[in-house]
Steps between C-alpha positions, in 0.01 A plus 500: 500500500624845418650690787395862551796712596478830678849643562660626712527156654680372809851366465542130453564316821841341527484123502818309571457213260791427263445513126657207323740583217386859445797733443457861606360724230808718526745215437694544172463250221780243471615259232311225679181670384591448134287186503169602656319263733174569320354714230381741767858549618651564160749790497386818330693772326559805715237767444437837660252470781158658461385748764238251616765234565731746675215610724413139581859421589502791742173383656619142536819620665292648782333169584608294798782260416376148447400238242208700362714802427768278342244328278350830384842649427606193307179499298553867416848423369348326199267216595185713489396834346524798734121561508444139608758528777342826612155342509635205698674730747186705556293186548747353748510824696130444566563151642477449873822404686376139509440501125843649437657228712315233301617658176861507621471128575360430153782696339760313705359167381515599133716256306453215743371171362281257689817354655614849603800497269580847362455575131634771277148632427460681833516853362260415218252351746525807722440724200193292415363543853563875494325522163203312643489739797503794261203337332313474829592162648490490879459255785386150409515572126866596525581191707328279244699656217823457692425131558415447132820653363752399768808345350366491143696646210367827353425334169252261663141586399385488861753776578366744241303798624251624243188686614334412172557128548163466669320648202688274265406196707135601492490501121681171457273215393498185714387152427217469754275707729704379799827617339342830402370568851830405664699718261261789555534469878879489472506808278257685727703434816853512354462850360741711702283808440236357728264206509221522242211414732244513219694238302525276809123519554431439132721190494350348815135603470477421131633145542292186543525413871585140413818616322625730776711229674678441167554874461658511847729207413602661172567832670724337761687317225556829315610704800613264775248663733157368596213706359348550843829634640546728200154647545566562868829667409366726223149586619348624821170588663188475279710413192654195670162394639344520155784305333494219760120479476534446125778243546301306761170490309322163512527294183129552430543877485497664160758756397417846633516818301772739613371774728762752389385849404562425132161328487323833514211415270402188693519687827293784367225261401504333840497822700153648537411841639408500868147610584433798727372266772821296487705819498340599828556152641867515405538848645337382823760224526775764531575552868608844623635585845560869571728645767500866606866595529434853627537855373834637386645835400585496131635747251208629291573304184133473403436873462830535314395236247143624467633844411778378268431132408763458232874453545758627253856375540650822367329723756749665735454339745272215395217407731676231705803716579268787594277290725748264667658769725151580633435132561830472688420813704164356607667173596752689713214696656324173594817370661533824694140470620567145614801623697278757673239236583754257645725746688526407869664809650439873472841548343429232239156644430640847452765375259245294310261797483775719356569233242128476415471876450797494263347206313169686463682798353676268255166357387364851444812602306481194274129565454577851374736347242218274385268800471754686288548194277124463456467862389788459256321207335146636528461467123499122546189506720230301314215742573705798388620311191139432401405863557800619298411256222150650488653847461725382219209332329290817525788713368550266205129506420492880513806539277363247254171687486677831438700347216183360344330840520795667331484254212122514472373655177272795569183492289440795270142523612493746794237305688690172466822675602333641810364156589848347467651779711248445779550123494877543523460746786276260692743211445796711611320618811416139592860391441631791706257414778622137502859622517425747779315232697787253453756760607298588810469133586874449453569791733256365758645147483854630532405706805337196661802280428734765639287519813526124546875519454528782749291302751716187454555328836834316496399246767170316547353225720457174309317194642645168381328165463664165433299239314585130494312334216476135394422438133481137392755389759741788436550744787533869416604786724434862405484840664343831418646836606815433298717810464706549185592800289213399267218403741170664402264308732551397862234231453695334222678172580840344456593134551554151365514127574677398822657187346634390163581848374831627630786660307659156489181361345520765227852390410402132514208553262720707269749214490222258410361724227766415242556862393858620458720595794508866399120515477474334841746748643301797367166372629652406835650847543170669410314268736731622776346844448142400429421197716443126482240299305213546747576862589200735466475867580200724438633829632609688186360615165534148361190413712601133527863389449582129505786262444877499486506782243188670641253501211224753565132543420580866442276805491248338266498145638658385174872513574777242477338278763192481278731395215644223718153379595392491135809304404457250783132446427583429135796268565372317809129551563490241779779667695332837448168365627668342801655825621280777360183389323353309792506819706323709237815656353486511122656696216382637167648720228435816703641385831425316821143384567367415846182300560370534854327223688165675450550509123612864481764550231770769526739586218816701448566768763208390720628141505859610563391720791297214649805272490711777646279550804379143564732293718371170363541600136852630558583175684385295199780651292752446780403133533520450124859628504593226746422225247816372321302461176400865506853598598626339180223675308619832645856430388389406150287813466772730639771345284295542185334833574775682688812365328434331164237745375726795585811349345312403184348846459574649156589868485458712186825694455632742238875508444734542205656249265861496383427775246340727758146448373220472753389142555214361709509160666370286786742414780411270790596610849676169561743578217624803694423435866734204561632548855359348819461843657326657200244221479451503878419870533283500186299211645484666840371826353235301314395334826512810720376769261387322182741705290813287458445411136375845407801678655749260340335533158500880517868507599591261217309705243668820618847344493466376142364835384755716685802290409389428142608136525409232250221277641628213286829503692351482848784285633746783433321753718287290739740524795512880484124522452441280804679756718255768385202269562624409847543868584141567394370204700695608808362852477144364496560251784479548874843529660432241770411242236813572298709461816334164567579365153855634514552311825368185332811507281354530150772543239497807273731333250341465153410142423488396867127416482428154363171331427 
């Protein structure tokens, strides 16, 4: 399974296990090396070292001395490409000390035959293991590989490492159903990129139960491992349970159709819409326990966000940096109040009181800064924007009318001319009246908004409730009264599943997804900012935000979360019905649809607001995110929508050909944005603000136009263009998010992103 790496990582633990026959990477070549031990050890002509290799050598030199460091250094000297060694090093740095010790032991045994006699293939075997680690092998999978290759020459077929070997095995014809099933199982579980669970299920469930013992025998003959042991090694949880159930079917049982999501049409036919009565019954089965946690002093985030709902990264300062000092001041004030309440002596009380008075002044001072910021951005107030739009509309209508009157042909007949003149006068008076009314309304709205800003109270009392909710066996915990720089309702909730949805679970599911390491790394980093699979918050303008990249229902109830729901319902109707449909949650082309237990149907904004304010409905989404099947669905949707669709976006550009003539062409973003960092921040901006692709496309178009480059020779100028695109993306991004992704260690080097 592919290992997600998130540098900076801890140093490798030193393990004092000797490495057999591995010379130090720094040792000079001697004449004894003229006859290489294996093809992997063949001497190479001296070449200048690439920057990537030099950087890796420096990094490896900082690792703790030991067999792992020696093996990595030796592999970098020629046994493996530098990127592979780098990937292996990053993966190993994520191993626990126990795992590193196990790896050191495996490396020390390389080259030993079954009788423990050393062989000359040790370095080649170690390189193979490091290559497998770079590909994602860990734990039991790595041990199994080590056992399979130990002491065998590199030319042996069993020693070869080819990620495509599984696919080749799948397409190879076999002489009988038993042979076919056994070969399919071997290919599915031998693929170093991760076990293909769907192929395992297909092989077992599609086989006549009477032939399964023969399949198991054939599999053991092919691999040297019993089928039951292999399943226990490669699968876990529900997947293992399902596979063993298929393997242990009674002989009378017929083959079962695979239950994988690919059978969308069959599932759609089987899944019927839940009636209103059943919706109510299902809602009644959700158990809610509420705890009053008391009233707390909070910074007044809600009024801030009601006055100025939007957030613009280029504002100086942006909303979070403006609000966070107030939040910190209120926190310090609460601590000072607690010190006053708990003081035991007069001296302590006096000191605490002095501290409290200073803290109160700090809150007031930070509140004045918020007031000033609000007034600076008053033009972003929604009510004032609507009033200003009405003025602009009235002005445009008046100017258009005047232009029409000027162009109007005056009749020669005096009576007709007088009639036209009067009609024009009446129309102009009406247009002027509309403009005057709109202007007066704009002035009134602005005065009211300014009054609200002037009356802004920096600190308010906020009651907080905790709700523990059980949905279909999944326990959810959520709270209202959540304070963030973007909170616009104290009644909104924030929470998720208590089990099965940690940061570690996100990485585990990413590893199982089969997407590339770089894609995993990007989604993992973004998840670190957004939340885990079951995470829901309803406190900002997104109304309802859900999942590990926080899809939202948005202002209209038809945002990215609605897109996810549509996609899931189409691809896996049964899974959709299980988690959403049975509770009255549906989706149509215009957005989310909610059917109440009494038959009332809400759509769009009304439905989104109901979900936002109903603890049970919010908990339904949280519980759904705790299901491993839906977690994989989230990964698939995020990978396609937030990475692939952006990278594949075509941009219309106008440059110049070799003769200086203007030339138009289509250039895909992936042809120019080739670094890990560039793809990461473009994806993040798409997740956080919905503008990643748009900003990158605009920057690319501007670069080609300004520089006058030839679109047909994109490879010649792509690296320079990527710098301009990254600068544009950084300018549009929030600084705290950029800092997070920088810490994750994404490379800015062109070509560092791989699919």
